[in-house]
N, C-alpha and C positions, 0 to 999 in steps of 0.2 A: 393677231391682225386677221380680218376677215376681208374687208376691201379698202383700199387706198388708192387715191388719185393723185398723180404727180404730174404738177404743171410746170414746165421749164421755158422760160422767154429766152430766144437766142440772144437779146441784149444783156441778159442776166444769167449766164450759164452756172449750173451748180452740179454736183455730183450724185443727187439723190438717186436718179434712175440706174447710174452705175452701180451705187452701193446697193440698192434693192435688188437688182440682178446677181450682183456678187453673194448676196445672202442667200438667193433662191438656188443659185447654183451650188453653193456650198452644202446647203440642205440636200440637193439630189445626189451629190456625190457620198455623202454621209449615209444616205438610206435610198439607194438608187430605186427607181420605180420601173414599171414594165415599159415604159416609152417616154420619149423627150420629142416633143413637137415643135419645130420651127417653121414659120413662115415668114418670110420677107422677101420683098422683091430685090431689094439691094442687099447683098450681104457680103461681108469680108471677114478676113481671120483677126477681129477685133480682139484686144487684149482684154481679160475680163477678170483674172485674179493677179494680184502683186506677190509672187512668192519669193521675192528677191532675199526676204529675210529666212526663208525656210518654213513661214508658219503655216503652210499648206500641205507641205511635204507628206506629211500622215496621209492625205487624200489618195496619194499616188508616189510611191517612192522613186519613181523614173523622172519625175519632173525636173528636181535640181531646182538651185536658187535662181529663179529668173521670172520674168512676167509671163504668165500663161495666157495662151490665144485660145480662142473657141475652138480649133481643132483641136489642140491637146486635151480640152476638156471631154470634148466628143468622143475621142478616142479613147479616153478613161471610161467613159459611160458604156461605150460599146464593149470593151474588154469585161465588163461588170455585167454584160449580156442584157442592158438597156437598149430596146429597138429605138432607133433615133430615124424620125421622118423629117425631112428638110425639103421646102418648097421655095424656089426663089425664082427670079426672072434671068434672063439671059444676059450675058455680058462679060467682060473679060475677067474682072475681079470674082464673080460668081462661079464661072468656069475655073479658075484657078484653085478656089476654095474647094470646089467640088472634087477636082481631081486628087487633091491632097487628101481628102476624106477617104476617096477610093482606095489611093495608093495605102494609108494606114489600114483600112479594113482588109484589103488583100494581104498585107505583112502580118496582121494579127489573126486572120481566119474570121472575122466578123462580118464579111459581106452580105450575109444573109439577114443581119440585124440593120442594115442601113439601106432606107428608102428615100430614093432621090426622085423630085420632079422638077423640071424648070418649064416656066411656062414660054411659050412660042406667042409672039405679038400677033394677033390677028386682027387687022382692021375692022372685021365684020362681027367680031365677038367681043364682049367685056373683059376686059384684063382682070387677071387674079391679083388683087393689091392688098390681100390680108397681111397683116403685121402682128406676130404672137410669137411667144415662147411660152410652152406648158409642159409640165410634168404631171404626173397622176393625181397629184393634190393643190396645185398652185397653178396660176397663168399670170402672166404679164402681156397686155396687149394695148394697142392703141395706134399712134402717128408714127412710132419708131422703127425704122429700119435697122437692121443688126449691122452696123457700120460704126466706126470710130465717131463720126461726126453724129450719128444718131444716139448712140449711147451717151456721149460726152458733151457734145457743141449745139445741136440744132434746137429750136425751139420745138419742144413735144409735149403731148398729154398723154398719159398712159395711165392704165389701170391695173393694179396689182391687187390679184384676189386669191384666197384661199377658201373662199366659200364655195362648198362642194356643188351645190346645183349650178353656179354660176360656171365653175370651172368645167363641168359636165357639159353645159349646154354649150358653150364655145369651142371646146375641145371636139365635141361631135360634129359640129359644123365644119369645123378646120379638117377634120379627118376626111371629109369628102373631096378636099382637093388631090387626094391620093388614089381615089377610085376611078 
């Protein structure tokens, strides 16, 4: 796959976005890159991998047979020395999610690999509203926030790409959120 567009109508939900995201996350866990970048104004600790059967336990022996949420996956990537960049908005769900990540990073000694930024709404400035998840060799971006409704329910249009020039161009733009 080089580039794939997934359009989901709210009136006809399907799992294609969640399945694509799961495949990309598993590939990242199998061969961790230098960094994982997440930009999502709304973010929560969304369930991403169903490990109740134990089929993903080889990726991290500490997981156990349970549904794995974004925070557990990011914790594993941080322990594998992947730099995690997270840009989100302000809100209770976002703050709880960030606090959970910071607590994991403190306990695991990976704080230096976790880069966080929350946008403060200023009526005189344009609001950062980018939505993307990117590894070194892939990206998924479009209208989807990284929430349960964004991944599983809402009408969304996303692009999934492994095209190196496309991944590099979008990732370079998104990294500007952290400078």
